C-alpha positions in Angstrom: 27.6 -25.0 -15.4 31.2 -23.9 -16.1 32.4 -22.8 -19.2 36.0 -22.3 -20.4 37.1 -20.9 -23.6 40.7 -21.7 -24.4 42.2 -18.9 -26.9 46.0 -19.3 -28.9 47.4 -16.2 -28.5 47.4 -14.0 -31.9 50.2 -14.4 -34.6 53.5 -13.0 -33.0 56.1 -11.3 -34.6 59.1 -12.6 -35.5 61.4 -9.3 -37.1 63.5 -9.1 -33.8 65.3 -12.3 -33.7 67.1 -11.8 -30.5 64.1 -10.9 -28.6 63.6 -13.2 -25.7 60.5 -15.6 -26.6 58.3 -14.2 -23.6 58.8 -10.5 -24.9 57.4 -11.2 -28.3 54.8 -8.9 -29.6 51.9 -9.4 -31.6 52.4 -9.4 -35.9 50.0 -7.0 -37.7 48.3 -10.1 -38.5 47.7 -10.8 -35.1 46.3 -7.3 -34.0 44.1 -7.9 -37.2 42.9 -11.4 -36.3 42.1 -11.3 -32.6 39.3 -8.7 -32.5 37.7 -10.2 -35.3 37.8 -13.8 -33.5 36.5 -11.9 -30.5 33.8 -10.5 -32.3 32.9 -13.9 -33.1 32.8 -15.4 -29.6 30.7 -12.2 -28.5 28.2 -13.3 -31.5 27.8 -16.4 -29.8 26.8 -14.7 -26.6 29.8 -15.8 -24.7 29.7 -13.5 -21.0 33.1 -14.3 -19.8 33.8 -12.9 -16.1 37.5 -13.8 -16.1 40.1 -13.1 -18.2 43.3 -15.4 -17.5 46.5 -15.3 -19.7 50.1 -16.3 -19.7 52.1 -13.3 -18.7 53.8 -13.6 -22.4 53.6 -10.4 -24.2 51.9 -11.8 -27.2 49.5 -13.7 -24.9 48.5 -10.4 -22.9 48.2 -8.3 -26.1 45.6 -10.9 -27.4 43.7 -11.0 -23.8 43.9 -7.2 -24.1 42.6 -6.9 -27.6 39.7 -9.2 -26.6 38.7 -7.4 -23.7 38.3 -4.2 -25.6 35.5 -6.3 -27.6 33.9 -7.4 -24.6 33.9 -4.2 -22.6 36.2 -6.1 -19.9 38.2 -3.8 -17.8 41.9 -4.4 -19.2 43.3 -3.9 -15.4 41.1 -6.9 -14.3 42.9 -9.4 -16.7 44.9 -12.0 -14.8 48.4 -12.6 -15.8 49.6 -15.7 -14.4 53.5 -16.6 -15.5 52.5 -20.4 -14.7 50.5 -20.7 -17.9 53.6 -19.6 -20.2 54.5 -22.6 -22.3 52.6 -24.8 -19.6 51.7 -28.6 -19.7 48.0 -29.6 -20.1 48.3 -30.8 -16.2 49.8 -27.7 -15.1 47.0 -25.2 -17.2 44.0 -27.9 -15.6 45.8 -27.2 -12.0 45.6 -23.6 -12.7 41.8 -23.8 -13.8 40.9 -26.1 -10.7 42.0 -23.2 -8.6 39.8 -20.4 -9.8 37.0 -19.2 -7.5 33.7 -21.0 -7.8 31.9 -17.5 -8.3 33.5 -17.2 -12.2 31.2 -18.8 -14.2 33.2 -18.3 -18.1 36.8 -18.3 -18.2 39.0 -17.0 -21.1 42.0 -18.4 -20.9 45.2 -17.3 -23.0 47.7 -19.5 -23.9 50.3 -21.3 -26.2 50.6 -24.3 -28.1 51.6 -27.3 -27.7 49.8 -26.9 -24.5 46.3 -25.8 -25.4 45.9 -28.3 -28.2 46.8 -31.1 -25.7 44.3 -29.7 -23.0 42.0 -30.1 -25.6 42.6 -33.5 -25.9 42.7 -34.3 -22.2 39.4 -32.8 -22.1 37.6 -34.6 -24.8 38.0 -32.0 -27.8 39.4 -33.2 -30.6 41.4 -30.6 -32.8 44.6 -30.8 -35.5 46.0 -27.7 -34.5 44.5 -24.6 -32.5 46.0 -21.8 -34.9 47.0 -18.7 -33.6 44.1 -16.6 -32.5 42.3 -19.9 -32.3 39.6 -20.6 -29.6 38.0 -23.7 -28.4 35.8 -24.0 -25.7 33.9 -26.5 -23.3 31.1 -26.5 -20.8 31.2 -28.7 -18.1 28.0 -29.9 -15.7 29.5 -28.7 -12.4 29.8 -25.3 -10.4 33.2 -26.3 -9.1 36.2 -25.6 -11.3 38.1 -28.2 -9.1 35.8 -30.6 -10.7 36.8 -29.9 -14.2 37.7 -33.1 -15.9 38.2 -35.2 -19.0 33.9 -35.4 -19.2 33.4 -32.7 -21.2 29.6 -31.9 -21.0 29.3 -30.5 -24.9 31.4 -28.2 -27.0 30.8 -24.4 -26.7 32.6 -23.6 -29.8 35.6 -25.4 -31.8 36.6 -21.7 -33.4 39.3 -21.5 -35.2 
C-alpha cells in the first residue's frame, strides 16, 4: 500500500506587491494554520517517510513547519522546482518517479494543480484551501502504478 497526502501551502503574504510569486512567504495566518493542520494529520497516525515540496518559499515553509510537528528532519525535505504551479499530469509524473521504499509521501504544492490532481485520482473537492490536506491510499507497492483507481481516502481534511 502507498499513501500520498497532498498539502496546499499555507496562506501566503501579499504585503510586498513587487515580490516575485515564487518568493512569497507565509502570512501570519499560514504560520498559525500549518502546524494546526499538521497536528490533525499526526493525530490520524499518518507516518510520512518522504516530504516532497514545490521549491516556492511558501510551500517550503509549509513543509518545514509540518516537519517540525512530525519530527522529520528539515534537511531531508526534497524541493522540486517542477512542482511549482505544476499541472496534475506533471505532479503525477513526479510521484511515479519516487523510490518504492517510501510508503507515505507528503507532497506540498499549489492550486489549481492539486485540485485537478485530486479529481484525476478519483477524489472530490470544491477547492483545496490554503493549508488544506487531501489524502489517498493505493493498493500497489510501486509509485509508478499510482493511477485514477484510488483504493480509499486516507483523509479529506481542509
